[in-house]
C-alpha positions as CSV (number, residue, x, y, z in Angstrom):
1,M,0.0,0.0,-0.2
2,K,1.8,3.2,-1.1
3,F,0.0,6.3,0.6
4,S,0.3,10.0,-0.4
5,C,-1.8,13.5,-0.1
6,M,-3.7,16.2,-1.6
7,I,-2.9,19.5,-0.1
8,W,-6.0,22.4,-0.3
9,P,-4.1,25.7,-1.1
10,F,-6.6,28.2,0.6
11,S,-6.3,31.6,-1.4
12,G,-5.6,33.5,2.1
13,T,-3.0,31.6,3.4
14,E,1.0,31.8,2.7
15,I,2.2,29.2,-0.7
16,E,5.3,28.9,1.6
17,A,2.4,26.7,3.9
18,V,1.4,24.2,1.5
19,V,5.6,23.6,0.6
20,R,6.3,23.3,4.3
21,L,3.2,20.5,4.3
22,A,5.1,18.6,1.3
23,Q,7.8,18.9,2.5
24,D,7.4,17.4,5.7
25,A,5.4,14.8,3.5
26,E,8.4,13.6,2.3
27,R,10.1,13.3,5.8
28,C,7.2,11.4,6.7
29,G,7.4,9.2,4.1
30,F,4.7,9.9,1.4
31,E,5.3,8.9,-2.1
32,T,3.3,11.8,-4.0
33,V,2.0,15.2,-3.3
34,Y,-1.0,16.6,-5.4
35,V,-2.4,20.0,-5.3
36,G,-5.3,21.0,-5.8
37,D,-6.6,22.8,-9.0
38,S,-9.6,25.7,-8.3
39,Q,-8.6,28.7,-9.6
40,M,-11.4,31.0,-7.4
41,I,-10.9,29.5,-4.0
42,W,-7.3,28.0,-4.2
43,N,-3.8,29.9,-5.2
44,D,-2.4,28.6,-8.7
45,V,-2.4,24.8,-8.7
46,W,0.7,24.8,-11.3
47,V,2.9,28.1,-9.1
48,V,2.1,26.0,-5.8
49,L,3.7,23.0,-7.4
50,T,7.0,24.7,-9.2
51,A,7.2,25.4,-5.5
52,C,7.2,22.4,-4.2
53,A,9.1,20.9,-7.2
54,L,11.5,23.5,-6.1
55,N,12.0,22.7,-2.3
56,T,11.3,18.4,-2.2
57,E,14.1,15.8,-3.9
58,R,12.4,12.8,-3.5
59,V,7.9,13.1,-3.8
60,R,5.9,12.9,-6.9
61,L,4.0,15.7,-7.7
62,G,0.7,16.4,-9.7
63,P,-2.6,18.6,-9.7
64,G,-4.8,16.6,-7.6
65,V,-6.4,17.0,-10.1
66,T,-7.1,19.9,-12.6
67,N,-9.7,19.6,-15.6
68,T,-9.8,20.2,-19.9
69,V,-12.3,23.1,-19.4
70,T,-11.0,26.7,-17.9
71,R,-7.3,25.2,-19.0
72,H,-7.1,23.6,-22.5
73,P,-5.3,19.8,-22.7
74,A,-2.4,22.4,-24.7
75,V,-1.3,24.1,-21.8
76,T,-1.7,21.4,-19.5
77,A,0.4,19.4,-21.1
78,N,2.7,21.7,-21.4
79,A,2.5,22.5,-17.7
80,I,3.1,19.1,-16.7
81,T,6.2,18.2,-19.4
82,S,7.4,21.6,-17.8
83,L,6.8,20.3,-14.2
84,N,8.5,16.8,-15.0
85,M,11.5,19.0,-16.4
86,I,12.3,21.4,-13.4
87,S,11.7,18.2,-10.4
88,G,13.5,15.9,-12.3
89,G,11.0,13.5,-14.0
90,R,8.6,13.5,-10.0
91,A,5.7,14.6,-12.4
92,V,1.9,12.6,-12.1
93,L,-0.9,14.3,-13.9
94,G,-4.5,13.9,-12.6
95,V,-7.3,15.3,-14.3
96,G,-10.7,14.9,-14.5
97,A,-13.9,16.4,-15.6
98,G,-14.2,20.0,-13.5
99,D,-15.4,21.0,-9.8
100,S,-15.4,23.2,-7.7
101,A,-13.1,24.9,-10.1
102,V,-15.3,25.0,-13.1
103,R,-18.4,25.3,-11.0
104,T,-17.3,28.6,-9.6
105,A,-16.3,29.8,-12.9
106,G,-19.8,30.3,-13.8
107,L,-19.1,26.9,-16.0
108,S,-20.0,23.1,-16.3
109,P,-18.0,20.1,-16.0
110,H,-17.2,18.0,-19.0
111,K,-19.1,14.5,-20.5
112,L,-16.9,11.9,-20.9
113,G,-16.9,11.3,-24.4
114,D,-14.6,15.2,-24.2
115,I,-12.9,13.5,-21.4
116,R,-11.7,10.7,-23.3
117,E,-11.0,12.7,-26.5
118,R,-9.4,15.7,-24.5
119,I,-7.1,12.7,-22.4
120,E,-6.6,11.1,-25.8
121,F,-5.0,14.2,-26.9
122,M,-2.6,14.8,-24.0
123,R,-1.3,11.6,-23.8
124,A,-0.3,12.3,-27.5
125,L,1.2,15.1,-26.8
126,L,2.9,14.1,-23.9
127,D,4.3,10.9,-26.0
128,G,5.8,13.3,-28.3
129,E,3.1,12.8,-31.2
130,E,1.6,15.0,-33.8
131,R,-2.1,15.5,-33.1
132,E,-5.2,16.5,-35.4
133,A,-5.6,19.9,-33.0
134,L,-8.4,20.4,-30.8
135,R,-10.3,23.7,-31.5
136,P,-13.8,24.7,-30.2
137,P,-17.1,24.9,-32.7
138,E,-16.9,28.7,-33.0
139,E,-14.1,28.1,-34.5
140,T,-14.9,25.6,-37.1
141,G,-14.8,26.9,-41.0
142,K,-12.3,29.5,-39.9
143,N,-9.2,30.6,-41.5
144,T,-7.3,32.1,-39.4
145,W,-3.6,33.4,-40.7
146,G,-0.9,31.6,-38.9
147,R,-3.2,28.9,-37.4
148,V,-1.9,25.1,-37.6
149,D,-4.1,22.3,-38.1
150,R,-1.4,19.4,-36.9
151,V,-0.1,20.2,-33.2
152,R,3.0,18.9,-31.6
153,L,4.7,19.8,-28.2
154,L,8.4,20.5,-28.1
155,G,10.8,18.9,-25.2
156,A,8.0,16.4,-24.6
157,G,9.0,13.2,-23.4
158,D,12.8,14.6,-22.6
159,S,12.3,14.1,-18.5
160,G,10.5,11.0,-18.6
161,Q,6.9,9.8,-18.8
162,V,4.4,11.5,-16.7
163,P,1.6,8.9,-16.0
164,I,-2.3,10.7,-16.5
165,Q,-4.6,9.5,-13.8
166,L,-8.3,10.2,-14.1
167,A,-10.9,11.7,-10.9
168,C,-13.5,9.5,-11.1
169,M,-16.9,10.3,-9.7
170,G,-19.0,6.7,-11.5
171,P,-18.7,3.5,-13.3
172,K,-18.6,4.7,-16.4
173,S,-15.7,6.9,-16.0
174,V,-13.7,4.6,-14.1
175,S,-14.1,2.0,-17.0
176,L,-13.0,4.7,-19.4
177,A,-9.8,5.1,-16.6
178,G,-9.2,1.6,-17.2
179,E,-9.5,1.7,-20.5
180,I,-7.1,4.6,-21.5
181,C,-5.6,5.9,-17.9
182,D,-2.6,4.9,-15.9
183,G,-4.7,5.2,-12.5
184,V,-8.5,5.8,-11.2
185,I,-9.0,8.5,-8.8
186,V,-11.8,8.2,-6.7
187,D,-13.0,9.6,-3.4
188,G,-14.9,8.7,-0.1
189,H,-18.6,8.0,-1.9
190,M,-16.2,5.2,-4.1
191,G,-13.2,5.1,-2.1
192,G,-13.9,5.9,1.3
193,N,-15.3,1.9,1.6
194,A,-14.9,-1.4,0.5
195,E,-18.2,-1.7,-1.3
196,G,-17.4,1.4,-3.6
197,V,-13.9,0.0,-3.9
198,R,-15.3,-3.3,-5.1
199,A,-17.4,-1.8,-7.5
200,T,-14.9,1.1,-8.6
201,V,-12.2,-2.6,-9.5
202,T,-14.6,-4.2,-11.6
203,A,-15.5,-1.3,-13.5
204,A,-11.9,-0.6,-14.4
205,L,-11.0,-4.3,-15.2
206,E,-14.1,-3.9,-17.3
207,G,-12.9,-0.5,-19.8
208,A,-9.0,-2.8,-19.3
209,K,-10.4,-5.8,-21.0
210,I,-12.4,-3.8,-23.6
211,A,-8.8,-1.6,-25.0
212,G,-6.8,-4.6,-24.5
213,R,-4.3,-3.8,-21.0
214,D,-3.2,-5.1,-19.3
215,P,-4.7,-4.1,-15.7
216,S,-2.3,-4.9,-13.5
217,N,-0.4,-2.1,-13.3
218,L,-3.5,0.3,-12.4
219,R,-3.4,2.3,-9.7
220,F,-6.3,2.6,-7.9
221,I,-6.6,5.9,-5.2
222,A,-8.3,6.5,-2.4
223,A,-8.9,10.5,-2.2
224,I,-10.6,10.7,1.2
225,D,-10.6,12.9,4.0
226,A,-8.7,12.2,7.1
227,A,-8.2,12.8,10.2
228,I,-6.4,11.1,13.7
229,E,-7.7,11.4,17.2
230,N,-7.7,9.7,20.1
231,D,-10.9,10.9,20.5
232,R,-13.5,9.4,17.1
233,H,-16.1,12.0,17.3
234,S,-13.1,15.1,17.5
235,A,-11.4,13.0,14.0
236,L,-14.7,12.5,12.3
237,D,-16.1,16.1,13.4
238,K,-13.0,17.2,11.4
239,V,-13.7,15.7,8.0
240,R,-17.6,16.7,7.8
241,P,-17.1,18.9,5.4
242,T,-15.4,16.9,2.8
243,A,-18.0,13.8,3.8
244,A,-20.4,16.6,2.5
245,R,-18.2,16.4,-0.9
246,N,-18.5,13.1,-1.0
247,I,-22.3,12.7,-1.5
248,A,-23.8,15.4,-2.7
249,R,-25.5,14.8,-5.9
250,K,-24.2,11.7,-5.7
251,P,-27.4,9.1,-5.3
252,W,-26.6,6.1,-6.6
253,L,-23.0,4.6,-5.9
254,P,-22.3,2.9,-2.7
255,D,-26.1,1.7,-2.5
256,T,-25.3,2.1,1.8
257,L,-25.3,5.7,0.8
258,G,-27.5,6.3,-1.6
259,I,-30.2,3.7,-0.1
260,E,-29.8,3.5,3.7
261,H,-28.5,7.6,3.4
262,A,-30.7,8.9,1.1
263,D,-32.8,11.6,3.5
264,V,-28.5,12.9,4.7
265,V,-27.5,12.9,0.7
266,K,-30.6,14.9,-0.3
267,K,-30.3,17.3,2.2
268,V,-26.7,17.6,1.4
269,S,-26.9,18.5,-2.1
270,E,-29.7,20.8,-1.6
271,A,-26.9,22.6,0.8
272,Y,-23.9,22.3,-0.1
273,R,-22.2,25.6,-1.7
274,F,-19.0,26.0,-3.9
275,Y,-17.2,28.9,-1.9
276,E,-17.6,26.7,0.9
277,H,-15.6,23.5,-1.1
278,L,-13.9,21.4,1.7
279,D,-13.8,24.9,4.2
280,L,-13.7,23.7,7.4
281,T,-16.2,26.1,8.7
282,A,-19.4,25.2,5.8
283,K,-22.3,25.4,7.3
284,H,-23.5,22.0,5.0
285,R,-21.0,19.9,7.4
286,E,-23.2,20.1,10.0
287,L,-25.8,17.6,8.4
288,I,-23.1,14.5,7.5
289,P,-23.8,11.7,11.4
290,D,-20.7,10.1,12.4
291,E,-22.0,6.6,10.2
292,V,-21.4,8.6,6.9
293,A,-17.8,10.4,7.8
294,M,-17.1,7.0,8.9
295,K,-17.9,5.9,5.3
296,C,-16.5,8.7,3.3
297,C,-13.2,8.8,5.3
298,I,-10.3,7.3,6.8
299,A,-10.6,8.8,10.4
300,G,-11.2,8.2,14.2
301,T,-8.6,7.1,16.5
302,P,-5.2,5.2,15.3
303,E,-7.2,2.0,15.4
304,D,-9.8,3.0,13.7
305,C,-7.7,4.5,10.4
306,V,-5.5,1.1,10.8
307,A,-8.7,-1.0,10.3
308,K,-9.9,0.9,7.4
309,A,-6.5,1.4,5.6
310,H,-6.7,-2.3,5.9
311,E,-10.2,-2.8,4.2
312,L,-9.6,-0.7,1.5
313,R,-6.6,-3.1,0.5
314,D,-8.3,-5.8,0.4
315,A,-11.2,-4.3,-1.6
316,G,-8.8,-3.1,-3.6
317,I,-7.0,-0.2,-3.5
318,T,-3.0,0.2,-3.9
319,E,-2.9,4.1,-2.6
320,I,-4.4,6.0,0.3
321,S,-4.3,9.7,-0.4
322,I,-5.4,12.0,2.5
323,F,-6.6,15.3,2.2
324,L,-4.6,17.6,4.2
325,T,-5.3,22.2,4.0
326,S,-3.3,24.8,4.3
327,Q,-6.1,26.7,6.5
328,D,-4.4,24.8,9.6
329,E,-0.8,24.1,8.9
330,T,-0.5,22.7,12.0
331,S,-3.1,20.1,12.3
332,S,-2.4,19.1,9.0
333,R,1.3,17.9,9.6
334,R,0.2,16.5,12.6
335,I,-2.0,14.3,10.7
336,L,1.0,14.0,8.3
337,E,2.8,12.7,11.0
338,R,0.5,10.3,13.1
339,F,0.1,8.7,10.0
340,S,3.5,8.1,9.2
341,S,3.9,6.4,12.7
342,E,0.7,4.7,13.6
343,V,-1.1,4.1,10.1
344,M,1.7,3.3,7.8
345,P,3.5,0.8,10.0
346,A,0.6,-1.7,10.1
347,L,0.1,-1.6,6.1
């Protein structure tokens, strides 16, 4: 089992706080540091990742996750290539349909067909291939002077291949990840409990089979909030904001959330506000009962966290990526240290 972390670089906090947490993660034995991308509420992901690259030596680094709505895939391909260069080959690209970054910009997430097209486009560019340019509909038929029809990325691959990992919200996107990506990132409604993990693995294996790929190299990454305290209730209080996002507008998988807690899913979906996305003070956190938080996160006593890690590993997860926030650097550092000393050795 590998352990990584996803850091939310909240606007209004110092970028240096994220860098220090990345250094702490490296010191504590975490393999990868992901940084969230949500331009209206967080500091810029590529600026933060560059700062982390210049101040760490071992950890892999990448967005957790960016999207292809607010950022053109050609620009993202260049950004991750540059990060791979400056980090000495440590970059990994996490990408998704678009969540808070897209919604707070007044836009909508991409559909599955668009995601496939853009990931395949980025993969080709990162592998040094030439591809037909991606254009929005309003560009069709235009003949702008100097515009090229086929594009390539200069310098791609010079620092090694970049893995692409897709953040998934349901079985269809998981299947797509199995077809065309190197990893599957699932949050708490799918990655925080054995039932959701087993459904995830099944869908990814089906996707790999469709594409004729060897699924043995696929990463299954549970991106889940974490809190470790001697008192279980105190720990669960800290993960309720993330548990709320895990279940908002997701009534269907796993059934233990969509059926048994259908009333909670409905209330949270109606109350969720993206300008309070993963905010420790968000009001919608009050709607999350303990049992839902436990199913979405890795939180509680050290014994609770070890038990959850074993549950996820046995169901098929190969990497647990815990959430951290620069809103509370001290608590985030403490979580890293306690996971390093009290959870990771048991796996």
